[in-house]
Structures are given as structure tokens and as C-alpha cells.
N, C-alpha and C positions, 0 to 999 in steps of 0.2 A: 742614675738614678735606682735607688733601692728602693723596692716596694716590699715592705710586707705585709701578711694578713690579719688583720685585727680580731682576734678570734680567744674569747676569753669566757670561763665561767662556766655554766651547769647546761644540760641539755634544755631544747628549745620548750616551753610549757607555757599556757596562757591560761590563766582563769583570773576572778575575782575576785575580791580580798575574802582567801580562805581560812584565813585562821581561825582555828577553834577554838571556843571556851575549855577553860580547864574542865578535864574528866571527859571529855566529850573527843569522840576519835575523827577521823576521816574517812568517808564512805567510797568505795570505789573498786574495780572488778575483780580487782585482788585479792577482795572475801565479800562476796556479792551481798549488795546492799538493797534494801526494801526503799523502793522511790518514790512509793506510795500508793493509792488504789489507783490499777489501770494504766501502771507506768512500765509494763513490764517490757524491752523492746524486741521481747521473742515472741511478743504474744500479740495480741490485736487489742486498739485500744476499748472495745466494750467484752467484758468477760461476763459468763453465765455460769453455772453449776447446776446440771441436770442430773433425775435421778430415772431409773426407768425402771417399772415394774409392769410383770404378765396380771394375765387375767385374776392370779390370783393373792396379787397384789407382793409378792415376793420382789425382792432387788435383784435386775436383769443385768450381769456383767459380760465384758468380753466382743461386745460390738465393737466395730471398728470406721474408719470414715467414710464408709460407704453406706454403712446405715443411716446416715443422717443428713437429714434436709432439713435447712436454715433457713424460714421465711420472715423477713421485715416486711412487716406491712405486703404479707402477698409476695414479695420479690424473691429469688434464691438469694444466698449471700453465701459467699465462697470463706469458709470458716481459713484462718490463719493459725489457729491449732486447736488439736485436739487431745486429751489425755485423760485415760482412763483407769479407774484404780481398782483393784483386784483382791486383795485381803486388809491392805492400808487406803492411804492416801494418793492419788494419782503422780509418776514424777513431776518433782518438781514444790509440790504443795507440802506444808505442813500437816497432821494429823488434824482429825475435825475435834474440836470444840463445843462444850455444853454451855448454853449459858439458861439459866433458872430464873425467874423474875417472880418473887412473891408479888401479888396486887394488894396489897394493905388498902389501897386506899378506897376501894369498891369494893371490898367483905364484911358483912357483920364480923361480929366478935367470933360467934360459934363455927363460922366458914373459916375465917384466918384460921382458927384453932387446927383445925382439919385441913387447911391448905397448908401449913408449915409440917403436917403431919406426912402430910403425901409427899414433898421435899425432903423430910429427914428419913422415911422408908427409902428413897431411891439412894440417897447420899450414902444409907450402911447397907445397903444390898451388897450380896458378891464381899461380906466381910469390911464392908467398906473402903475395899481398892476398887478404886473405878479404871473403868476401863478406857477413859477415856478422862482430859483435864475438862474441870469442872468448876463455872463462877458462879455464886449467886447475889442478886440484887434484890432489894424491899422497896417497894412504894409505898409510903406514908401519904396522908391528907397533905404534908406542905416539905417533905425530905425525900431524898434517893438515896439510900444506902447500897452501901455492895460489901462482898465479902475479901479474902485475900484473892489476890489474879490467881490466876487459875492452875488448880491444883487437882491430883488423883486422890489426896488424902479426904475421901467421905466422910468419915469419924469426925477428924477436926473440923470438918464446917459445918456438920451436923451438931456438933457439940454449941461452935459460934452463934448456928439460930438457935438452939432448945433456951441459951442464957439471953440472948437478946445483947449481948455486949460485945465490944470490938471489933463493929462492924463501920467500916469507911465511907464516912457522909461526902457525896458526890458534890452536891448541892444544897440548900436549903430555898425553898421557894421565896421570892423577892419579888418585888414590882421594879422589874429592869426596863428599862428604855434600849433598842438595838439601835445603830449607826452599823452599816456594812460599807467595807471600804478596806483600802489595801492592808498589807501589814504594820506599816510604819503609823499608820493613825488609830487614834484612841476607840475603842468601840462599843465599849457600855458605860452607859450615864445611868446614874442613879436618878429614880424617879422625884427624890429630893430636890434635885438641882433642877429649879426651874428653868435658870437660865444655861444653856448648854453650848451658848454658841453658834448652834448650827441651824441652820433653816429647817421649817416646821414638819416639813415632810420629806425628811432625811431620819427623823427621828419618832418609831412608833414601842407602842406596846403590843407582847406577844401575848394573845390571848387564847392559850391552850388547857385543855384541862390536863390536870395533875399527871394524872397517869400517860394521859400520851404524851406530855412534854418528858417525862421520865424513861420514857420508849426514846426518843428522840436522844436523850442524853446518852441512853446507853451506848445507842447506835455509832454517838461520835466517839465514844469512848472502843469502841469496838473495831471500829473502820480504820486504829491505827496501829493496828496486828493481821498479819496476812493469815490467811486460811477462811478454810470453811466453818463456818456455825450456826449451830444447829439451838435456836433460843425457844424456850418454850416458857409461854405467861401462862402463870397458876391463875385463873382469874376471870372474870366472867366480861373485863373492859370497862371502858367508860361511856360515860350517857352521851351519845351524840346530838350534836346542837344543830339544829336543822337551820341556823339562823345565818345565813351565807355573810363572810369576811370580806372587805375588797382584798385582803392580802393570803385569803387562802388558797387558790390555785399557786404561790408562791411556797407554801407551808408543802402543798402535794408534791409538786416538782422536788422539793426537797427531801422531801422524804424518800419519794422514788429513788431518788439518785443516792443517800447516804446508805438507804439499804443495801440498793445493787453495790455500790464500792466498799461498804463493811463485811458482803458476802453472807449475808444474812437469812436465815430460812425462818420464817418466824411460825411458829406453831402453837397452839391454843388447847393447855388442861382445863377443863372448866364443867364442873357437874352442879355448880353453884347458880340460884335463880334469881342472885340479885341483879338488880338495871336489867332485866328481865325485857325492858322497853327498850330495851340498847341491840338487843339480838336484833340480829336482818333477816330478815328470809332469805332461801336460798335464792331465789330470782333476784332480791336485792341486789344481794350479794356479788353474782356473776356481772349484774349491771354496772354496779360501780366499779368492781375490779376489773372491767375491760379498760379502762385511763382514761382519762380528762385529757382531752386536746383542748380545751378553748376555757378562756377565764368565766365565761359569764354559764357554764354550765357546769360549775364545780359547787359544791357543799361539806359542811360535816361529815356527810355519811362516806365519803370517799375516803376518810381517815377514820374509819370503824375499825376496830381491832381485826373483824373478820375478812374485812375487804384486803386490809393491808399483808393478812396473812395468806390469800388466796392470792395476794400479786406477785408474794415470793416466792408462792409453790408450794407454801406448811400444807398441814392438815390440823381438823380439830379432834382432839382426844377427847371424847365424852363418854361417860356412863349415866348412867341416872336407875331409883330403884326398878323402874320397869324392864331393865336390860339384865340385869342383875340375874346371872344364871348359878343357881345354888351348887351345884356340881362342877362349873367351872371357876370358880370364883375370881380366880387370878388375870382370866381374861377379860373380865370388866375394873378391873383394878389398875388407876392412873400409874402408879410406877412403873407397873408392868407396859402399860402401853406406851409410855415415854423412853424406855428401851428397847421396845420391839421399835420404835421410828429411828433412834436412832442408829441399829441395827442395820438399817433399812437404808436410813439418810447417806450413812456414811461411806456405804458403794456408789460412785457416783463421777460424772463424766464432767470435766472442765472445759468447755468452748470458750474460745473469743475469736473475734471477727473485726472489721474495721468499721464504725457504720458511713451511709451516705456524708458529705459534709455541707451542714444545715447552715442554710441562708436566713433563717431565723430563729428568735430566742424558742426555748422550750418548743422543738416539733416532736409532738409524742410516735415512737414506732413500735407499734402492738408487733410480738416476736410471738412464732410459733415454730416447735422443732416437730416436724415428721421423721419417721421412723417406717425403715424399711421390714423389719419383722414385721409382719400382723398381726394385733391382738395385746401389742403392748404400747405403753400409755407413757409420758413421758411429763415428769411435774418441773418446773422452772420457774421463774421470772416471766412476769405475764408484758413485761415493755420496758420499753427505757423513756429517755426524754434526748433529744438530741441539742445538740449545742454547740454553735460556731466555734466556741476556745478549742474546740478538742483538736481543730489542726489552727496551723500557723496563718495568721492572715496576712499578708502582706500587703505592705502600704499601699491602697489605690493610686498609680499614678496620673497626676491631672494632663501631664502630655510626656511622652519620648525622644529624649533628642539625641541626633549623632555628635559628634563633637564640631563640625564644621557647622548646624546651626546654633550650637550654642553660643560659639563665637559671635554670629551673628544677633543674640540677644544682646550679649555684651558689647556691643559695640555700638549701643546707643547710650545716651546721656539720662540715666535716672539719678534718683536720689539715694542715699542709702539703705531707706527706709523701704522705697519700692522696689530696688535690687533685689532683696533679702525676703520681701512677700515675694515677690516675681519667680525666685528661685525654689523656694518652698514647693512641695509635692512633683518638680521635674522628676526625672527619670533618665538613667544615660542610657543607651545600648551600647557604647564604645569606650574604651579608657582613660582618663584625661591624666597625659605623664605628666613629669612632675617639671619639666623645663616649661611647659609648655604652663601648668597652673600658677609657676613662679612669676610669669609674665602676664597674665591674668589679673593676678593679685594688687599687681600696682598699680591697674585701672580700679580700680574699688573705689568708690567713694568713701567710704566709711567700716569700723570695726563690724556691723550688723552683713554687712554684702561681703566682707570678706570671711566671716563665719559661715554665712549660707553656702558661698562656693565650694572653701575646703571640704564641708560636709558631704557637698554635692561629688568632689570630683574624689576624694577618699572612697567613698560608696561605689566608685567604679574601676577599684584599681585591680579586680579582679576579671573584670570583662576583657573581651579581645581588644588588640588596637584598630586604631581609624584603618582603611586601606589603603589611604598614604602613607603610611609609616610602617607596611609592609613591603620589602623589598623584594621586586622581581626575582630577583637573583637566584638561579636554580641551585637545590639545595646540595650540599657538598659528598664526594662518595665517602665509603663505609671508614676507608683509609682517614682521609683527610678528620672524618669527626671522629676518629678515634685520637686523633694527634691534636684536636683542640683538646677531647676531655684529659689526653693525658699532660698540655701543660696545664690543666686546672689542678690536676692533681697532685703535681710538681708543685704547683703555687700553693696551695692550703696546707699540705702536709709535709715538705721540704721547708719552707720561712717560718710556719706559724710560731715552731719552737722561740723561734730568737726573738722577740718581743720583751721590751723592756717595761717596767711597772713606770703604770699610767695615770689617769685619770681624767673624766670628761663629765661633761654636762648635759643631763638627759631633762626636756620640755615636753610635758606631755599637754597636749589640749584634748579633753573629753567631751564627745557631744552624747544625748542621750535622746530618748525620747521624754517628753513631756510626762510628770506625776498624774497620777490618775485624781481627776476631783470627786469630792466626797460624792455618794449617792450614785456614782456610774457601778455598772453589773461587772460581774466577773466572767458573765458568760459570753462576753464578746468584743474584740478591739474597742479602745476607744477613740472617736472621729479624729482627736490632734495625734498623728501618728509619727509627726516630720523629725526630721532629728536637730536639736538645738543645743548650742554651747552653755556645758555642764558647769566645768572647771577647769583648771589652768596648774596643772603640780610640774615642779622642777625640784631637781636633786643632782649629786653626783655618783658618778660610778667609778668605782675605784678595781683598779684591777694592779695585785699586789703580791709578787711571788706565787703566779700562779692561779691566785683566788682573786676572784668576785665579789665585789661588796659594794653597798647601797651607802647613801646618807640620808637622813632624814627629809621627807618629802616637805616641802615649802607649796601650801595649797592656798589659791585663789580662786573662790567658787560666787558663783551667783546667787541670789536669794534664794532660790528654789532649784537648788539642783538635784539631778536624779539621785534615785538611792545608792548606785552603785559604782565603784571605783573598779575599773576594768585595771588587771594586773596582767601586764608579759614580761618574763623572766625567758632568759636565752636568747632575747635578740642579740645581743651583745656577745653571745657567746660561740660555740663551735657549730652553728645550726646550719653552716654551709656544708661541714667536715659529717655532719648529721645526714645530711640530705643523700649525700654523693654513694655515700655508705651505704644507706639503705635501699637506693636506685641499684644498687651493684650486687647487693645478697640475692640470694635464692628466693624467687619468688618477685624482686621488684624489676618493673622496666623501665629505662632510659632510652629515650626513640627523639630524633630530630622533630623540627618544629617548624624554623621557616628563621629567616634574615628581615633584620630590624632594625631602624633608622635609630641612631642616637647624636648627641652632639657630638663624640669624640670618633663617630665612624660607624659603620654597619655592623652592629652584633649578632652572636648566634642565638636565637633561642631552644630552649631542649626542654622536652615535656617529661617526668616522671612518676612514677607512684612506688611507695613503698609498701613489702612484703606484708600481707594480710593481720600477721601477728608477732611476727621476732622483732620489726623498727616501729615503736608508737610516738606519737607525738602527744604529751599529757595535757589535758585540757580538761575545764572545770569552771565552775560559778558558786558563790555562796547566793543562796542556799539552797536546798531541798526542802519539800512541803511538810515537813514532817512535827505533831507536836512537840517532841521530846528534847526539842533544843534547836541549836543552829549547827546545821549539820552540810558540810559544803559537798557539792557533789564534786566529783571527778573519774575521769574517765582514760584511758589507753586507748588512745585512736591510730588507728592507720594513714596514712595522708599522701596526696598526691599534690602536684604543683607543677612549676617551670621556673629554670633560672634562664637568662640570659647576660651573656659572658664576650671578653672581648675575645678574637678570633687565635689574636696574637700572643696574649701577654698571656692569658687566663685569668685574668679578674674577673671575678664576677660582679654583674653590676646590679642586677634586680634579680630578687628571690621570690618565690612566695610558697606556703604551705598552706594545706585546705584539708582539715580533717574528714574523717570519713565517717561519719556519726553513723549509726545504727537511727531507724524510724524509732519514734514513738519517745523518745525521750527528751526531758526538760530542756535540753539544749538542740539547739538546731543546725548551729555552725560555730564554728571558731575557726577564724582566719588571718596570717600574717602575712603584710609584703616587707622586706626591707629591702634598700635601696645601698649601696655602698659608693664610698667615693674617695679620692685622695687625700691626706689631710696630714702636714707637716708637723712633725715635732722632733726639737732637737737639734735640727739639721737635717735630720732625715724624713723619707716621707712615706708613710702607713697607708696601705688601703682599710680602712674603718666605717662601719655605719656611720649615715648620714643622717637617713630617715627611714622610718616605719610606716605602718598602718595597720593595726591591729582591729578584726571587729568580733562582736559574739550575738549572737541569736538565742536569747535563753527565757525560758517563763520566767513572770511574777510569780512571786508566793501574795496570796492574796489571804486575808484572813477575817474569817466570818464568827459570829454568834448567833449559833441557835442554842433552843433550848435550854439557857443559861448554860452551854459550852463554847467555848471560844475554840475553833482549830484551823490549820492551814488550809487552802488547795491553790494547784495551780488555776495562775491566773492567764491571761493573750501573753504571746510573746512581745518580748522585746526588744529592740537593739541599741547596743553598747557600741560605741567607734571612738580608737584613739588614735589621735595624729602625733606622731612624734617624731623631732629634732632632736641631733646630738652632735653638740660641738663644743669650743674652748678645751679640744686636748690640750694635757699637759703630761709633761714627764714628770715621774718623781727623782729628783737629784738632792743633793748638795753642793753647794759651793764654797769653797775657803778663799777669803783673799788676805792676805798678809801683810802687816805695815810693817814699813820701812823705821817707825819710830813709834814712841809713844810719850805724851806728856803725865806726870804722875801729877793724881785725887789730891788737892790740899787735905791734911787731915784735921777732921771735925772739931771744934773745940770742947 
């Protein structure tokens, strides 16, 4: 009987639906992508910018890793990375940008005119040729305006401010009510809509001073851009409301988190006495800037402009008639003070580290940077709020089982619903192979239990087999191993090109975690994380003239399916050849593992790894937590796995491909299992895929609305799993039958 390898199509790839809208490109490591705040795989999860000054207030450069001792809650922390600036930004960082905010809401008309002249004078300095890119915001009593995006043409922006025309409206103040939830839920509800259809506790007003809310909106806009920003608030700030609010702690934690993500150092440029009662004394600033650990200790003083500035490592640049030096008036000039601070703060160090894994929401961590050279001072953020979501939170297992222990459970007589509920939360310690799973499925009382058992078994396919499935046969010598690999190579390379044109049916059953419910927080995983049935998709795969195509899917889904459809391409293609070539390439490895039982007899199992760079496995999902559009995430990843083969014929029966992903990516794993078997077509037997399992663990994209700004963040990880079967293989061919005669058709009247 002749066997041919059923290899067709493109190189193996696994991803969710990654078709980008028109005008939006794909992001991958071929052109470095900004994945969003604190998502650089080469850096730690938390990043801080540190400026160092000597006793005279001058910037200090040239320090190294040994000069920094970072303390998190008094405990030394190992730095993941440290980058230092010289004449420009540290390596990998874009140039520093400058933000000027005119506080029209808190200044009298006379003071506002003077504040505008301060900004105009700064912009027109050096003939209007700015060293750094600058953007200008204006806060009024009910609106927030912005100039053109970052520009170095100071004269153009000064003319814009002088004319008062042409600035972009970021938002107009309105009574909004806000619901926090996943990206596909409606976020904003007008107060005029009395009946939102949501529980009352899920909808709340946003009671913030207009200038404070404007600062929040600016932070959200700026967190979309990479790099360090120096923000100068031109004005005295807002009045501090001492009245506590039940949501004030959440607002405090949000400001701290978003300012850190946006990499904003907030400084104050103020010589006006409006709202003087809102100016806190130095001891009050130190008290409130130290951080709020518990909700009951919070009030609006923690959101005062001076406190936020101190928390970010900024300064207060101020002058008064008393301080003016007639001999050196420039030293008391606010535009000059702003320029001097920019020159100093443009020399900085970028430190990143991994925070400890948080057990509770909003765990405040105070940061201190001790410097080895004495007499130096570090200016940086005062602390951060650690959240459980910063790390993957695997599903806690109610019980871990071996295959033998699961067999005992399945031998009981339970109802369909009871079986389904009993299997939820279980985790396997050993692999459930396909023959065993097929036998168990026949004993299940209904669809619920069959789906639960399939999800449990598919989650185990990358685990080691039960001890009883591993044969005690000694490992073959190197010559015998080379002979087996030679059979496999001959089978794949020699016979695969003789494939006919054919098609097959692919049926994909997808499982996923439940959608979060309204009101659930992004800061930690939801309580219910069991895999549940989401949808079934059926399509035809066509292989014609060496090319693989698919038909339109027919999808049958439950009422509330999980939000993504995991798609796997190349499972039907030359994945076997890819694996063997990668393992044999320089830098790859191919080693013997063990003998294993199979229905057809003993099979040989080999382990392999691909080279770190030259052979890669394409993985990804949709989409990144970027506000500008739907950008798919793609990665070319090295991989490893194992394959089981018939030692006599070289037929590969099972293959796994496991991506070697870097830490801190929004994708935690992306793996594929493919099983092969004999398929008869047109009187011949071909060796083709008959089943596959693919799994992806990726970040949820969560959408929030704060300060009248809607933005995306990375939420907890979720698992998406596909159980795929291939069947109904058919050849493409035409048949002609010659009839011996015919009967003429009568002519129509």
C-alpha cells in the first residue's frame, strides 16, 4: 500500500483574526512596535525615569548600574535594565518632549494674559527654533483645547495662542456617567438617559475639578505616545475640596498609574496668587505625596497640583516681586526657569524592574533611589500601585488528577449536568491521548459533559504521558536513531511532492473563558475562568496545484461566545518539514526522548528545538491595547516540542510546536498539537492530519473611560483553545461517461 505525506500550504502560523482595517498596518518585530505602556519585553514591568543632580543643582551623567540602589518598600530590587542619557535620550528612547498647559480656569483675566505671555516668550526663544518638540494645552472653565501635535516651530504655536484660533477641542465638559468594563461593552452613558438598563452601582458621576479632569485627559492622550514628557502647568492649580468621596481612592490610584505609564514629570510654573488657599504648605505636600495605602485615608488633598508634581519628581518654578534681582532679571524669569529645567531633566536614567506579585488590589509600593556617590540627589516618582494583573494568574485548580484518577471519576454514573460541573476546575498532571479520549466520550451522558471532558483533555496535550504509556525499552543507539530519522526525511521529502489535488473538511470547536460581567475590575482575573464551549466552525480546505485555500466558514455559536476566534494556519501544511529543517539547522537540537505505546505499536519520540533566530514560528492575536485602531500583535518566535514517529516507516503520528515567547509580552503562550493518520482517497492511502489542538493565552483588551477620555489597557490573561478534526477527504477529478446512443429531444411547438 502506498503512503504519501499530506503536506500542503503555508508555513505554520497561529493567531486570532488579524485582518487589519484599511489603512492600518500590522505590528511585528520586523518593524519595532510600541506595545503600549510597560510592555517592552526587554525591560521590566515597572519603569521609572530618574534625574540626578549635585549639590549645586546641576545634572549628573555618567553613572552606571553599580551606582544605583533601588528600594521597593525598603527592600533592594534587582534592576532588569538601566539606560543612561548622554547628549540625547538613553538608547532606545525617543527624544524628550515638552508639554505646556495654560490654566485658564483658575486665573484672573490679568493673570491669564501674563501666563499667555510666559508661554509665548518661551516658544519664541531662540528665534522660535525649539530644541525639543512642544505641544500646548489650554484649560477653560468648561473645555480643554490642544495645539497641533508636537512641533519644534515655536513661532507657529505662539501665533496660534496669540490669535486664539485653530486649537483642537479635546472635549467639552458635560455631565457624563461612566461604566467600566471590557472593550466590547458600551462605556459612556449620558445623564439624560435615565434608563441605562444597568444596575445603579455600575454607573457613577465623575466629580472632579475641571482643571484636575483636564490634567487626567492630557495624561491619557500622552500615554499613547512613547518616551519621557516634561509637563509644565502654567498657573496656581485648582481648589482642593476636603470633602471625601467614596470613589476618591480609585481616582488617586488611577492618576498615579496613568502618570507613570505616560512617563510624565509634572512641574508647576506659578507666580500668581489666585486660589492661594489651595496652595499646601511644604509639610502637607510631603505628607500627601508619600502615597495613600488605604481608601479610608484618602481625600482630595492627595490630588492637589503640588502633590501630583512632587509624586512625579517635578519641581515648582516660581517668582515673586520679593525675589526679583534687578541685576539678573533673567534668573527670575519663568520662561528661563522652564528652559533651565528642561535642559537638566533631559539628562536622565531609565530604570526598569519587576514588581513583586501582588495578592490584593492597589498595593502601594514606595520607591527610593539611593546613589553610591555621596552628595547626589535622585528625582523620580514617589511610588506605584502594584496590581495582580501585572502577572498571569493561572486558573486555580480545585484538584489535580492523574489519568488513572480521572478514569475512576468517569466510571461513576452521573447526569450530564453533574459530570460537566464535576469536571470544571480540574487539572491534569498527565496527557490524555486521543484513543483514550474517544473511548471516554462515548460514555458521557450528554453534550455538556462531552464538551467539558474535551476541554480538559485538550488542555493536557502538552503534558508528559502517564507512566504506563512509556515503554521501558532501552533507548536505541545513535546508529538506530539516525536510521529512524533517515526514514522520516525520505518519507517527507521524497514522497510529498506527488500529492494530487484534493479537499477536506475542517471542523473547529472553540473553547474560551467566560466574558467578564459589568462592573468587574481590570486589575485582577475574574472569579470564573473555566473553559466553556464557545462555537463550532466548519469549512473546506482545498489543495490545488500546490496551493492551499479555504472556503467560507459556517459558524454555530452559543448565545454569549467568547470574543475572539482563534485561527490556525499551516497545521494542514508543511509543518513537519519546517520542524525537521529547524532542528537540523545550526543552533537547533534534535534528541531522543523515549518509547511510547500506540494502537499501531511502539513509537519513537524525539525532542527538538529550533535555532534562536533563523527558524521561527509566527504567532499573534488581535489586538493590541492601542487607542489609535485595531492593531494585531504578531511575533516571529523560536519554538520547541516533540514528535512521535513509526520507527519502521518514518510516518510521524504526533507533533507539538510550542512557542518560546519572551516575558512581559501580551501573549503568554501559543502552541499547536497535530496528529496524523492514514486517509484513503481514490484507491490510494495518504498520510494526512486527522486532529489538532491549538491553544493561546493572551491579554484581554479592556476599555476604560476616565476624565471624559476613552482608552484601552491590558487586562487579565485569557485562554482560547481550538479542538480541530479533519475528515471527508476527496480528490479533485473529473469523470466522463460515453453513452452508446441518445434519444432526440422533440422540437418545441
